[in-house]
N, C-alpha and C positions, 0 to 999 in steps of 0.2 A: 451467495453470500448470506450469514446469517446476522443479522442485525439484531443485539441488544441493548437497551437506552433505560439506565434505571437513573431514579433522581434522588439525592439523599435529601431529603429534609426539603423536597421543590418537585411539587405535585407532576406526573408528563403526561401531560395532555394531549390528546389526537393529535390535532394541529403542529405541535412542536413533533412532533414521532413522523407525521407525511414533509413537513417542512425536512424534514432530519432525513430524511429516509429519500426525496428527494436532490436535495448535496449531497444525498452520496450516491447516486447514482455513478458519474465521472468513473470513483472508486473504482467502486463495485465490478462494470465492467475492468477491468486492468487486474481486479486480480480473483483465484478461482473460488468455484464455485463452492467449496466445500470452506473455505477463508471463514473466519470469525470477529467478527469484528463486536467490541462492548463499548458503550458510552456513558458515559458518567457526567451526570449534570446536578453541584450540588451552587449557594450562595454563602460565600462566608461571613460568618457572624459577627464578627471586627468592624466598629463602625468605622473605626480611621482605613480601611482600608477602601479606595476608592472601582478599585475595577474586584466588585464581589462577586459580580457573577461567571462562575468558574463552568469550563466540559474541557474535559477531558476521555479520549479516547486510548484503544487498544487495540491491534490487527492482530491476528494469531496468522499466519501463514506458515506453508510448509517449510521448517527448521529457522525462522526468523520472528520476531514478533518487533512489530511500528508502537511508536507510541508519539502523545499529542497532546498538549496540554496547552490552557488559554484561557484567560481572565479579560474582564473588563466591563463595562458600568451594566452593558447589556446580555442575555441571554443569547440574544441573536445571533449576534453580534460574533461570542465569544464563537462560538458554533461553525461559523462561518470561518472564522480564524483556523479553529484544528481541524476544517475539512482541509483547507486550501493545507495545512500542514502536511497533511495523513497523505495529499494526494505526489506534493510534493519525493516526500519519501519512499510512498509506491513508486513511483516514477525513476528515482535514484533504483530501487532495487532492483529493478527492473532490466534497468540498462546497466546495473553488475552484471548481473546475472548473463548475456543476452553478451558482452561484451569477452565475458570468462567463458562461454561455450565458443564462441567462437577462435579465441585463440587457443580453447583445449584442438579441434579441429584442425587451425592450421599445424600447430604440430605434431600433431600426428600425424595428417596430409606429409611434410617432411622430413619424419619419421620415415615412409615408406621408402621404397627402392624403385625409383624412377626406370620404367621400362618405354626403350625405344622401340613405335610400334613397326619404323621400316625394318630392324631386327627379326623383328619377329614373320613376316611379310615370309621376308629369303627363306628361314629356318624351316617351314611350315610346305614352300613350294619346293628344294630342292630336294 
């Protein structure tokens, strides 16, 4: 999975980048290598907003885009919340795809005519 981390008026340090990559290992194992994740961090400038540190993540998968956004007083906490939300969404997406695949396989299997194997053995022997 390709990860792009951007900071809007906030410096993205190497320490922050490694922490983010470490937190995203679980998500990266569940998605394709072709997936692209964009993480944007910024600070709200309005002093009346208590949850100033904002993290947004957009995960581009084949055919679907997953987004997560969270804010809190600390950037680490915002990143943690975004990763948790994104992992929930990825798990839900994978489960939906698996259930659709199983349902489609079941309908195809039920649509095929059933052949009695005992009759087949008698026809070829006779």
